[in-house]
C-alpha positions as CSV (number, residue, x, y, z in Angstrom):
1,X,-39.3,-51.0,11.2
2,X,-37.9,-49.3,14.4
3,X,-34.1,-49.7,12.7
4,X,-35.7,-47.2,10.2
5,X,-37.4,-44.7,11.9
6,X,-36.6,-42.2,14.7
7,X,-38.8,-42.0,17.5
8,X,-40.4,-39.1,16.3
9,X,-41.4,-40.9,13.0
10,X,-38.7,-39.2,10.5
11,X,-36.0,-40.9,9.0
12,X,-33.3,-42.3,10.4
13,X,-30.5,-40.1,12.3
14,X,-28.1,-40.8,9.6
15,X,-30.4,-39.7,7.3
16,X,-32.1,-37.1,8.9
17,X,-28.2,-35.8,9.3
18,X,-27.2,-36.0,5.8
19,X,-30.2,-33.9,5.1
20,X,-29.6,-31.3,7.9
21,X,-26.0,-31.3,6.7
22,X,-27.2,-30.3,3.1
23,X,-29.3,-27.8,4.2
24,X,-26.9,-25.6,6.4
25,X,-24.4,-26.3,3.3
26,X,-26.6,-24.5,0.9
27,X,-27.4,-22.0,4.0
28,X,-23.4,-21.3,4.1
29,X,-23.1,-20.9,0.7
30,X,-25.8,-18.3,0.3
31,X,-24.1,-16.3,3.2
32,X,-21.0,-16.5,1.6
33,X,-22.2,-15.4,-1.8
34,X,-24.4,-12.6,-0.3
35,X,-21.1,-11.4,1.6
36,X,-19.1,-11.3,-1.4
37,X,-21.6,-9.3,-3.3
38,X,-22.3,-7.4,-0.4
39,X,-18.8,-6.2,-0.2
40,X,-18.7,-5.6,-3.8
41,X,-21.6,-3.5,-3.7
42,X,-20.1,-1.8,-0.3
43,X,-16.9,-1.1,-2.1
44,X,-18.1,0.3,-5.4
45,X,-20.3,3.0,-3.1
46,X,-17.6,4.0,-1.0
47,X,-15.2,4.4,-4.1
48,X,-17.6,6.8,-5.2
49,X,-16.7,9.3,-2.0
50,X,-13.1,9.5,-3.1
51,X,-12.0,12.6,-4.0
52,X,-10.0,12.9,-7.8
53,X,-8.0,15.8,-8.2
54,X,-8.6,17.8,-11.1
55,X,-5.7,17.1,-12.8
56,X,-6.0,13.4,-12.7
57,X,-5.9,11.2,-16.0
58,X,-8.2,8.8,-17.2
59,X,-6.8,5.9,-14.9
60,X,-7.7,7.9,-11.4
61,X,-7.6,7.0,-7.9
62,X,-11.1,5.2,-8.7
63,X,-10.3,2.7,-11.1
64,X,-8.7,-0.1,-9.4
65,X,-11.3,0.3,-6.8
66,X,-14.5,0.2,-9.2
67,X,-12.6,-2.7,-11.0
68,X,-12.1,-4.7,-7.8
69,X,-16.1,-3.9,-6.4
70,X,-17.3,-4.9,-9.6
71,X,-15.2,-8.4,-9.7
72,X,-16.3,-8.8,-6.1
73,X,-19.9,-8.4,-7.1
74,X,-19.8,-10.7,-10.0
75,X,-18.2,-13.6,-8.1
76,X,-20.6,-13.2,-5.3
77,X,-23.8,-13.2,-7.9
78,X,-21.7,-16.5,-9.5
79,X,-21.6,-18.1,-5.9
80,X,-25.3,-17.5,-5.6
81,X,-26.2,-18.6,-9.1
82,X,-24.8,-21.8,-8.9
83,X,-25.4,-22.7,-5.4
84,X,-29.3,-22.2,-6.4
85,X,-28.7,-24.5,-9.2
86,X,-27.3,-27.0,-6.3
87,X,-24.0,-26.9,-7.3
88,X,-22.4,-26.9,-4.0
89,X,-18.4,-27.0,-2.9
90,X,-17.3,-30.5,-2.1
91,X,-17.2,-30.6,1.5
92,X,-13.9,-31.3,3.6
93,X,-12.2,-34.7,3.5
94,X,-8.7,-34.1,4.1
95,X,-6.8,-37.0,5.9
96,X,-5.7,-34.6,8.6
97,X,-9.3,-33.1,9.2
98,X,-11.1,-34.1,12.6
99,X,-14.6,-33.6,12.0
100,X,-15.4,-34.0,16.1
101,X,-12.9,-31.5,16.9
102,X,-14.5,-28.6,18.8
103,X,-13.2,-25.6,18.4
104,X,-10.6,-23.7,20.7
105,X,-12.3,-20.7,21.8
106,X,-9.5,-19.6,24.2
107,X,-6.9,-19.8,21.4
108,X,-9.4,-18.0,19.2
109,X,-9.7,-15.0,22.1
110,X,-6.0,-14.7,22.4
111,X,-5.1,-14.4,18.9
112,X,-8.4,-11.8,18.3
113,X,-6.9,-10.2,21.7
114,X,-3.5,-9.8,20.3
115,X,-4.6,-8.3,16.6
116,X,-6.6,-5.7,18.6
117,X,-3.5,-4.6,20.9
118,X,-1.5,-4.4,17.6
119,X,-4.1,-2.0,16.1
120,X,-4.6,0.1,19.6
121,X,-0.5,0.1,20.3
122,X,0.7,1.0,16.7
123,X,0.0,4.7,17.2
124,X,1.6,4.8,20.9
125,X,4.7,2.4,20.4
126,X,5.1,2.0,17.1
127,X,5.2,-0.3,14.1
128,X,8.0,-2.5,14.9
129,X,7.1,-2.6,18.6
130,X,3.8,-4.0,18.1
131,X,3.9,-6.0,15.5
132,X,6.7,-7.9,17.2
133,X,3.7,-8.1,20.3
134,X,1.4,-9.3,17.5
135,X,3.8,-12.1,16.5
136,X,5.2,-12.9,19.1
137,X,1.6,-13.7,20.9
138,X,0.8,-15.0,18.2
139,X,3.3,-17.3,18.2
140,X,3.0,-18.2,22.1
141,X,-0.6,-18.6,21.8
142,X,-0.2,-21.2,18.9
143,X,2.6,-22.9,20.9
144,X,5.8,-21.8,20.2
145,X,8.6,-22.1,22.9
146,X,10.9,-21.0,24.2
147,X,8.9,-17.5,24.4
148,X,11.7,-15.2,23.5
149,X,12.3,-16.5,20.2
150,X,9.3,-15.6,18.7
151,X,9.9,-12.0,20.4
152,X,13.3,-11.3,18.8
153,X,12.2,-12.4,15.3
154,X,8.7,-10.1,15.7
155,X,11.1,-7.3,16.3
156,X,13.5,-7.8,13.4
157,X,10.7,-8.5,11.3
158,X,9.0,-5.1,12.2
159,X,12.0,-3.0,12.0
160,X,13.3,-5.0,8.8
161,X,9.6,-4.1,7.1
162,X,9.8,-0.6,8.9
163,X,13.1,0.0,6.4
164,X,11.7,-1.2,3.8
165,X,8.9,0.9,3.8
166,X,10.8,3.8,4.4
167,X,13.7,3.2,2.1
168,X,11.7,1.4,-1.0
169,X,8.2,3.0,-0.5
170,X,9.0,6.6,1.3
171,X,6.5,5.9,3.6
172,X,6.5,6.7,7.2
173,X,5.0,4.0,9.7
174,X,4.9,5.1,13.3
175,X,8.4,4.4,14.8
176,X,8.0,4.8,18.4
177,X,10.9,4.7,20.3
178,X,13.2,4.3,16.9
179,X,11.5,7.9,16.0
180,X,14.5,9.6,14.6
181,X,16.4,6.5,13.2
182,X,17.1,7.9,9.8
183,X,16.8,4.9,8.3
184,X,13.9,4.2,9.4
185,X,12.2,7.2,8.3
186,X,10.4,7.7,4.9
């Protein structure tokens, strides 16, 4: 009898753990459905604030955001209803997944720091340099060696994207020290 009951008088630790995991999975799926539906509602409400010029035709600037917001609300509601009916997503069972592995929070913090740095620096140093910092920092954080290769690749990627936005779309991203270079200005 001691094998099937824990010290607290409940089910065995394996059965108790499975029950807790089931509750956690259900809560996670409710949270996901609520988040998706909430994002859709936010999109619908925020879309109403878009100013429509008087000359806009039937397909104005609100059409696509309303469509996406509606789809998000429907998808979120579908997840909530499916979860309520007991249809939970399958747990990850990949062969490369280590269920006991802990999250490396230092790596997460470094990646977030490089994303924030890119967002803050884009107006000061321009798109090509800020995206080079983001790319090189993320690659270095994830183990790329030697350090200079991701810097060169990031800078090349930033310049190419700047030129594509300028030439192909006619849009100007902040150029920073490359301001005035004709093929980088939309």
